[in-house]
Steps between C-alpha positions, in 0.01 A plus 500: 500500500595822320713520191850642497632728225633208293158327510339827394743533208427142394124568510546820300698311234242219488223760468675638193576158353361187667709283267836642603744221581642444846845560355396840363328590828811396689714738293258787564482453878860385548425154642566148380243330275427250777443776759253670263319171438466445875367852553247463216381165640467653849300795364276253316440307825429824687252613236693800367518319166175324423558393146627612167247628253450704187389858557303682229646848544569755773143516635501126567816511709310582818761741623436775750648842427568785735675835498709593803592862544819503707634792700870468580650646818783655299349617174838557335678183605288190489698239312444250781124514438541451125744213558239312701228578244721356223524172695121448510396315182141625514610865480448573131535879509678752719492866398629806679208746511438859601261594778453366851648159435835410349441168328209345316529123512278257308470150640348205312460200728315168511278596796393774739700323770814530289433872440472542879830313554669730248344807663629385840846440353509847343360674809772334711789638290692741726495775234120495460306760700148424374300324231156525346357204308238505224368168371430472126133420446526459123736590217329685217808577287820299507763560237836341441661201661484419867 
């Protein structure tokens, strides 16, 4: 069973803070506390959440990073593309760039499968003409907050 956007937002919040309360999660995803609890329990049963643990820094998080270069059909108007990108919790950067492509998007996800799901979601946006994806092999310099 795949995850909907609310499940994805819950996972993104739990990735940032595994101790966040159900009440706080509920406020962030606009559901009741009980509905969030049920979703978390379901994701635990399905294996999306396999435990809560301490992580010793960014390299231990086991995240997969990728850059997606996005070419919009209408290079001037493309707010619909950016609106969808804003709704994807794993999109941590979206810059307008010069050159062949219009947008440089950085994705940080829990797995390669999730990166592929995000790529499919972005490629399916009506305003997207093409994409090129580059997987991050390693990060040598990383400054500032995520």
